[in-house]
C-alpha positions in Angstrom: 0.0 0.0 0.0 1.3 3.4 -0.9 1.7 6.0 1.9 -0.6 8.5 0.2 -3.3 5.9 -0.8 -6.3 6.0 1.6 -7.2 2.9 3.7 -10.2 1.4 1.9 -13.0 0.3 4.2 -15.7 -0.5 1.6 -16.9 0.9 -1.8 -18.1 4.1 -0.3 -15.7 4.8 2.6 -11.9 5.2 2.5 -9.9 6.7 5.5 -7.2 9.2 4.4 -3.8 8.1 5.7 -3.4 11.6 7.3 -6.1 10.7 9.8 -4.3 7.6 10.9 -1.7 8.1 13.7 0.9 5.3 13.6 3.3 4.6 16.4 5.9 1.9 16.7 7.2 0.6 20.0 9.0 -2.4 21.3 7.1 -5.6 21.3 6.8 -7.8 24.4 7.2 -11.6 24.6 10.0 -13.9 23.5 12.4 -13.0 20.8 15.8 -12.6 22.6 18.0 -9.7 21.4 15.8 -8.9 18.5 12.8 -8.0 20.6 14.9 -5.9 22.9 16.3 -3.7 20.1 13.5 -3.4 17.5 10.3 -1.4 17.5 8.1 -3.8 15.7 4.9 -3.4 17.7 2.5 -1.0 15.8 -0.3 1.1 17.2 -2.7 2.6 14.7 -5.1 5.2 16.1 -8.1 6.8 14.2 -10.4 9.4 15.6 -13.9 8.6 14.6 -15.5 11.9 15.8 -13.3 14.1 13.6 -12.9 11.9 10.6 -13.8 13.4 7.2 -14.1 9.9 5.7 -17.6 9.3 7.2 -21.0 11.0 6.5 -22.9 12.1 9.6 -25.1 9.0 9.5 -22.1 6.7 9.2 -20.3 8.5 12.0 -23.3 8.1 14.4 -23.5 4.4 13.5 -19.8 3.9 13.9 -19.8 5.7 17.3 -22.6 3.5 18.5 -21.3 0.2 17.2 -17.7 0.8 18.1 -18.5 2.4 21.5 -16.8 -0.3 23.6 -13.5 0.1 21.6 -13.4 3.9 21.6 -11.6 6.1 24.1 -13.1 9.2 25.7 -12.1 11.5 22.8 -13.8 9.1 20.2 -10.6 7.5 18.9 -10.1 3.8 18.2 -6.7 2.1 18.7 -5.6 -1.1 17.1 -2.4 -2.9 18.0 -0.4 -5.5 16.1 2.7 -7.3 17.3 2.2 -10.6 15.5 5.3 -10.6 13.4 9.0 -9.5 13.6 8.4 -7.0 10.8 7.2 -3.5 11.6 5.8 -3.2 8.0 3.8 -6.4 8.3 2.5 -5.4 11.7 1.4 -2.0 10.4 -0.5 -3.7 7.5 -2.1 -6.1 10.0 -3.2 -3.3 12.3 -4.6 -1.4 9.4 -6.5 -4.5 8.1 -7.9 -5.0 11.6 -9.0 -1.4 11.8 -10.6 -1.6 8.4 -12.5 -4.8 9.3 -13.8 -3.4 12.6 -15.1 -0.3 10.8 -16.5 -2.3 8.0 -18.5 -4.4 10.4 -19.7 -1.4 12.3 -20.9 0.4 9.2 -22.8 -2.7 7.9 -26.5 -2.1 8.3 -28.4 -5.4 8.9 -31.3 -6.1 6.5 -34.8 -5.7 7.9 -36.5 -9.0 8.6 -39.5 -9.6 6.4 -42.3 -11.2 8.3 -43.6 -14.3 6.5 -46.7 -16.4 7.0 -46.3 -20.1 7.8 -47.4 -22.4 5.0 -50.7 -24.2 5.3 -48.9 -27.6 5.5 -46.6 -26.4 8.3 -49.6 -25.1 10.3 -51.5 -28.4 9.7 -48.3 -30.4 10.7 -48.0 -28.4 13.9 -51.7 -28.8 14.9 -51.5 -32.6 14.0 -48.4 -32.9 16.3 -50.3 -31.1 19.1 -53.3 -33.4 18.7 -51.1 -36.4 18.7 -49.4 -35.3 22.0 -52.8 -34.5 23.5 -54.2 -38.0 22.6 -51.0 -39.7 24.0 -51.4 -37.8 27.3 -55.2 -38.5 27.4 -54.5 -42.2 27.0 -52.2 -42.1 30.1 -55.0 -40.8 32.4 -56.9 -43.0 34.8 -60.3 -43.9 33.3 -63.2 -42.0 34.8 -66.3 -43.7 36.1 -69.3 -42.2 34.3 
């Protein structure tokens, strides 16, 4: 990915790279001397509230759906330290950010109410009648 190319979220949304704050730091965990000397862990921060990439409706939806992942100022932080390469970790963090935003912006389809078919209604009623008959047969006979 080019440095000036925006981060593509979906067909209508792309985050300009200028809005992404990228920081590299030392990764934790095993790795010996390499991990002690290399800044391979990458933090990518994007502020949803001030982003120009979103329309007002998209911003409201993103703020609502991403609320648990947002800081007080409305920014989202994604961290990657999976590989020993800073470049690969940056790409991973950006992919994770894009995927989270893509999911947040996805509007679920409205459910269309459908009527049960005649045969399914009949089958259900037949099953209820069968259960009723079975339980009636278990009762003690009454003296009339």
